[in-house]
C-alpha positions in Angstrom: 0.0 0.0 0.0 1.2 3.5 -0.8 2.5 5.5 2.1 0.5 8.5 0.9 -2.9 9.2 2.4 -6.0 11.1 1.3 -5.6 14.9 1.3 -7.7 16.6 4.0 -9.7 19.7 3.5 -10.9 21.8 6.4 -11.7 25.4 7.4 -10.1 27.3 10.2 -10.9 30.0 12.6 -8.1 32.6 12.8 -7.3 36.2 13.1 -6.9 38.5 10.1 -3.1 38.3 10.3 -3.1 34.5 10.0 -5.4 34.2 7.0 -2.7 34.5 4.4 -0.5 31.8 5.9 -3.4 29.4 6.3 -4.8 29.8 2.8 -1.3 29.4 1.2 0.3 26.8 3.4 -2.5 25.0 5.1 -2.6 23.8 8.7 -0.7 20.7 9.9 -0.6 19.2 6.4 -4.3 19.8 5.7 -5.7 22.1 3.0 -7.4 25.2 4.2 -9.3 26.9 1.3 -11.7 28.7 3.7 -10.8 30.8 6.8 -13.4 32.2 9.2 -11.9 35.5 10.5 -12.2 36.5 14.1 -14.2 39.8 14.5 -11.7 42.2 15.9 -13.9 45.3 16.1 -15.7 44.9 19.4 -17.5 47.8 21.2 -14.5 49.4 23.0 -15.1 52.6 21.1 -18.6 52.8 22.7 -16.9 53.2 26.1 -15.1 56.3 24.8 -18.4 57.6 23.5 -20.1 57.1 26.9 -17.2 58.8 28.6 -17.4 61.7 26.2 -21.1 62.1 26.9 -20.4 62.1 30.7 -17.9 64.9 30.4 -20.2 66.8 28.1 -22.9 66.5 30.8 -20.5 67.8 33.4 -19.7 70.7 31.2 -23.3 71.5 30.9 -24.1 71.5 34.7 -21.0 73.0 36.2 -19.5 76.4 36.0 -16.1 75.0 34.8 -17.2 74.1 31.3 -13.9 74.4 29.4 -12.0 71.4 30.7 -14.9 68.8 30.5 -15.8 70.1 27.1 -12.3 69.6 25.8 -12.1 66.1 27.4 -15.5 65.2 25.8 -14.3 66.4 22.4 -11.0 64.5 22.8 -12.8 61.3 23.8 -15.2 61.6 20.8 -12.2 62.0 18.5 -10.5 59.0 19.9 -13.7 57.0 19.6 -14.1 58.0 15.9 -10.4 57.1 15.2 -10.9 53.7 17.0 -14.1 53.1 15.1 -12.4 53.9 11.8 -9.5 51.6 12.5 -11.8 48.7 13.6 -14.0 49.2 10.4 -11.1 48.6 8.0 -11.3 45.2 6.3 -8.5 44.1 3.9 -9.1 41.2 1.6 -5.9 39.5 0.3 -5.3 39.3 -3.5 -6.6 36.0 -4.9 -9.2 35.6 -2.1 -12.9 36.7 -1.8 -14.7 37.7 1.4 -18.2 36.5 2.1 -20.2 39.4 3.6 -23.2 38.9 6.0 -25.6 41.1 7.9 -27.3 39.9 10.9 -26.0 36.4 10.0 -27.5 36.4 6.5 -25.1 36.3 3.5 -25.5 39.5 1.5 -22.7 39.3 -1.1 -18.9 39.2 -1.6 -16.0 41.5 -1.1 -13.3 41.6 -3.8 -9.6 41.9 -2.9 -8.6 45.3 -1.5 -9.6 47.6 1.4 -13.2 47.8 2.6 -15.0 49.6 5.4 -17.7 47.9 7.6 -19.0 50.8 9.7 -22.0 49.0 11.2 -21.3 46.5 13.9 -23.9 44.0 12.5 -22.0 43.9 9.2 -19.2 41.3 9.2 -17.1 39.0 7.0 -18.2 35.4 7.7 -15.4 33.7 5.6 -12.4 34.5 3.4 -12.3 32.0 0.5 -9.3 31.2 -1.8 -10.8 31.6 -5.3 -7.6 31.9 -7.4 -5.4 28.9 -6.3 -5.8 25.5 -8.0 -5.9 23.4 -4.9 -4.1 20.0 -5.3 -5.9 16.9 -4.0 -4.4 13.4 -3.8 -6.6 10.3 -3.3 -4.9 6.9 -3.1 -7.7 4.3 -3.5 -7.0 0.8 -2.2 -8.5 -2.6 -3.1 -9.9 -1.5 -6.4 -11.3 -4.6 -8.3 -10.5 -5.0 -12.0 -12.7 -6.6 -14.6 -11.6 -10.1 -13.4 -12.4 -9.0 -9.8 -8.8 -8.9 -8.9 -8.3 -6.2 -6.2 -5.5 -3.9 -7.1 -3.2 -2.8 -4.3 -3.8 0.9 -4.9 -4.6 3.4 -7.5 -3.4 7.0 -6.8 -5.6 9.7 -8.2 -4.6 13.3 -8.3 -6.7 16.3 -9.2 -6.8 20.1 -8.9 -9.9 22.1 -8.1 -10.7 25.7 -7.7 -13.6 27.4 -5.9 -15.4 29.5 -8.5 -18.5 30.5 -6.4 -17.5 31.2 -2.8 -21.0 32.0 -1.7 -22.4 28.7 -3.0 -19.4 26.9 -1.4 -19.8 28.5 2.1 -23.6 28.4 2.1 -24.3 24.9 0.8 -21.4 22.6 2.0 -18.4 24.2 3.7 -14.8 22.9 3.7 -15.3 20.0 6.1 -18.3 18.5 4.4 -16.7 19.1 1.0 -13.8 16.9 2.0 -16.2 13.9 2.6 -18.1 14.5 -0.6 -15.0 14.9 -2.8 -13.3 11.7 -1.3 -16.5 9.7 -1.9 -16.9 11.0 -5.5 -13.2 10.3 -6.3 -13.4 6.7 -4.9 -16.6 6.0 -6.8 -15.1 7.3 -10.1 -11.8 5.3 -9.6 -13.6 2.1 -8.8 -15.8 2.5 -11.9 -12.8 3.0 -14.0 -10.8 0.0 -12.6 -13.9 -2.2 -13.3 -13.5 -1.6 -17.0 -9.8 -2.5 -17.1 -8.3 -6.0 -17.3 -5.7 -6.8 -14.7 -2.9 -7.4 -17.2 -3.6 -3.9 -18.6 -3.8 -2.2 -15.2 -0.5 -0.3 -15.7 -2.1 1.3 -18.7 -4.1 3.4 -16.2 -1.0 5.4 -15.4 -1.1 8.6 -17.4 -4.3 7.6 -19.2 -6.9 10.0 -20.3 -9.3 10.7 -17.4 -11.3 13.5 -19.2 -14.6 11.6 -18.6 -13.9 11.3 -14.9 -13.1 15.0 -14.7 -16.4 15.8 -16.4 -18.3 13.5 -14.1 -16.7 15.2 -11.1 -17.5 18.6 -12.4 -21.2 17.6 -12.8 -21.3 16.4 -9.2 -19.3 19.3 -7.6 -20.6 22.1 -9.8 -23.6 22.7 -7.4 -21.1 23.5 -4.6 -19.3 26.2 -6.6 -16.3 24.0 -7.3 -14.7 23.2 -10.7 -12.1 20.5 -11.3 -9.3 22.0 -13.5 -7.2 18.9 -14.0 -6.9 15.2 -13.1 -4.6 12.2 -13.8 -3.6 8.8 -12.4 0.1 9.0 -11.5 0.6 5.5 -10.1 -1.0 2.0 -10.0 0.2 -0.8 -7.8 -0.8 -4.4 -8.4 -1.1 -7.2 -5.8 2.1 -8.8 -4.6 1.3 -12.2 -6.2 0.4 -10.6 -9.4 3.5 -8.5 -9.3 5.6 -11.7 -9.0 3.7 -13.1 -12.0 4.4 -9.9 -13.8 8.1 -10.1 -12.8 8.3 -13.6 -14.3 6.6 -12.2 -17.4 9.0 -9.3 -17.5 11.9 -11.8 -17.1 10.6 -13.8 -20.0 9.9 -10.6 -21.9 13.5 -9.5 -21.3 14.9 -12.8 -22.5 12.7 -12.6 -25.5 13.8 -9.1 -26.1 17.5 -10.2 -25.8 16.9 -13.0 -28.2 15.1 -10.6 -30.5 18.0 -8.2 -30.3 20.5 -11.0 -31.0 18.4 -12.2 -33.9 18.1 -8.6 -35.1 21.9 -8.3 -35.1 22.2 -11.6 -37.0 19.6 -10.5 -39.4 21.2 -7.1 -39.8 24.6 -8.8 -40.5 23.0 -11.0 -43.1 21.2 -8.1 -44.6 24.5 -6.2 -44.7 26.2 -9.1 -46.4 23.4 -9.4 -49.0 23.6 -5.6 -49.5 27.3 -5.8 -50.1 26.8 -8.7 -52.6 24.0 -6.7 -54.3 26.3 -3.6 -54.5 29.1 -5.8 -56.0 26.7 -7.2 -58.5 25.4 -3.7 -59.3 29.0 -2.6 -59.9 29.7 -5.6 -62.2 26.4 -5.0 -63.9 27.2 -1.3 -64.3 30.6 -2.1 -65.8 29.0 -4.5 -68.3 26.4 -2.0 -69.1 29.2 0.5 -69.8 30.9 -2.0 -72.1 27.6 -2.8 -73.8 26.9 0.9 -74.3 30.4 1.4 -75.7 30.0 -1.5 -78.1 26.6 -0.2 -79.0 27.9 3.3 -79.6 30.7 1.8 -81.7 28.3 -0.3 -83.7 26.1 2.8 -84.2 29.1 4.7 -85.4 30.1 1.9 -87.8 26.6 1.6 -89.1 26.3 5.4 -89.5 29.6 5.4 -91.4 28.5 2.5 -93.6 25.2 4.2 -94.2 27.1 7.4 -95.0 29.3 5.6 -97.4 26.4 3.8 -99.1 24.5 7.1 -99.2 27.6 8.7 -100.8 27.9 5.9 -103.3 24.1 6.1 -104.0 24.5 9.8 -104.5 27.4 9.3 -106.9 25.4 6.7 -108.9 22.4 8.9 -108.9 24.5 11.8 -110.1 26.0 9.5 -112.9 22.6 8.3 -113.9 21.2 11.8 -113.9 24.3 13.0 -115.9 23.9 10.1 -118.4 20.2 10.8 -118.6 20.7 14.5 -119.1 23.3 13.7 -121.8 21.0 11.2 -123.5 18.2 13.7 -123.2 20.3 16.4 -124.6 21.4 14.1 -127.5 17.8 13.1 -128.2 16.8 16.8 -128.1 19.6 17.7 -130.5 18.8 14.7 -132.8 15.1 15.8 -132.7 16.1 19.3 -133.4 18.3 18.1 -136.3 15.5 16.0 -137.6 13.2 18.9 -137.2 15.6 21.1 -139.1 16.0 18.4 -141.8 12.3 18.0 -142.1 12.0 21.7 -142.3 14.7 21.9 -145.0 13.2 18.9 -146.8 9.8 20.6 -146.7 11.3 23.8 -148.0 13.3 22.0 -150.8 10.2 20.2 -151.9 8.2 23.4 -152.1 11.1 25.0 -154.1 11.2 21.9 -156.4 7.5 21.9 -156.9 7.7 25.6 -157.6 10.5 25.0 -160.2 8.6 22.1 -161.6 5.4 24.2 -162.0 7.4 27.1 -163.5 9.2 24.7 -166.0 5.8 23.2 -166.8 4.6 26.7 -167.5 7.7 27.3 -169.6 7.2 24.1 -171.5 3.6 24.9 -171.9 4.5 28.3 -173.2 7.0 26.8 -175.6 4.6 24.2 -176.7 2.0 26.8 -177.2 4.4 28.8 -179.3 5.4 25.9 -181.4 2.0 24.5 -181.6 0.4 24.6 -185.1 -2.1 27.3 -185.7 -5.6 26.0 -185.7 -7.4 25.9 -188.9 -10.8 27.0 -188.7 -13.0 25.6 -191.3 -16.2 27.3 -191.5 -19.0 25.4 -192.6 -22.5 26.1 -193.2 -24.5 26.9 -190.2 -26.4 24.1 -188.8 -24.5 21.4 -190.7 -22.1 18.8 -189.1 -18.3 18.5 -189.4 -17.0 18.6 -192.9 -14.8 15.9 -194.3 -11.9 18.2 -194.7 -11.8 19.2 -191.0 -12.0 15.7 -189.9 -9.0 14.8 -192.1 -6.9 17.6 -190.8 -7.5 16.7 -187.2 -6.6 13.1 -187.8 -3.2 14.1 -189.1 -2.4 16.7 -186.4 -3.5 14.9 -183.2 -0.8 12.2 -183.2 1.9 14.8 -183.5 0.6 16.9 -180.7 0.4 13.9 -178.4 3.9 12.8 -179.1 5.3 16.3 -178.5 3.5 16.5 -175.1 4.8 13.0 -173.9 8.4 13.9 -174.6 8.0 17.2 -172.9 6.7 15.4 -169.8 9.6 13.0 -169.7 12.1 15.8 -169.9 10.4 17.6 -167.0 10.4 14.5 -164.7 14.1 13.8 -165.4 15.1 17.3 -164.5 13.1 17.2 -161.2 14.7 13.9 -160.2 
């Protein structure tokens, strides 16, 4: 069991000079969020007032009025000063005073200096409203889901009094200690019931936001708000701790074996990686050689293609030159034939002209040498005479022979 115990909350009765120390440091290890101040005013100033009235009466009934009157005035001044000093109330920074009149709470007093002139006005309590008060609650024998009682679960929370009037009026510090411890124990036991024993250590540092919200719902009516909570420690039963120690020993041996295996695996992986790197280097060297051979082959092929292209270009140029020469020769031959044809055509026309002219000349000569026609007139309306017929028969053979010879001479000269 943990040596720590439940935090205790109480309220104390003290003088105004002790309030600060009690609120900040507590009393005998107990938390003191509320201090009931002792009323220090009293009615001593009334004695001075009555004495002043007595001397004032003496001054009124006696002949010596000056001295009693001065004493009465002095006593009244002292009573006023004493009353002023007793009426001063100073509320510490971070605290709030609960003001009452005739025993009924009428409001609060903020930090600073205040004056309570009337004797029936007083400060019932001074409440610490700024400090987050720590509260520790070690819960023992908390059963888990398997009904295994845990040795202890330490629960820690911080709370702050946000409504001092509600806190003082409804519950008070002593009763609040009982209510808070009961609420914390109930919340812790409910949480432990939902946890398996082997996972109990998971409660340490776990999220307790739901518990904090539940506590705020329970304590909100008292003017208290929980500002933080956690589970700092969990202790298992002794027997279960031995079981866990065995498990931890096995776990450590398993961890050592896993580390050894991890080292072996790492060495094997490193060896394989080195082999892979060596293979990569060999492969890269072969790739470089293949690339060099490939580039050389490409250069050889490019050179062969260039040579073949040059040879093809040369052959093409020769073919084109031969074709152009043959084309030029054919064109020249065609031009020559055209000229020959033109000259032949021109010569033929000239020959035909000469032949026609010679024919005309021959015709003219023949006409000149032709016999003169003999006109034999006969009687009108009668047929040819016998004389004309005889003459024509003698002349026609001569004329025909002369024409045939003339034709032969003309053909020979033309040829």
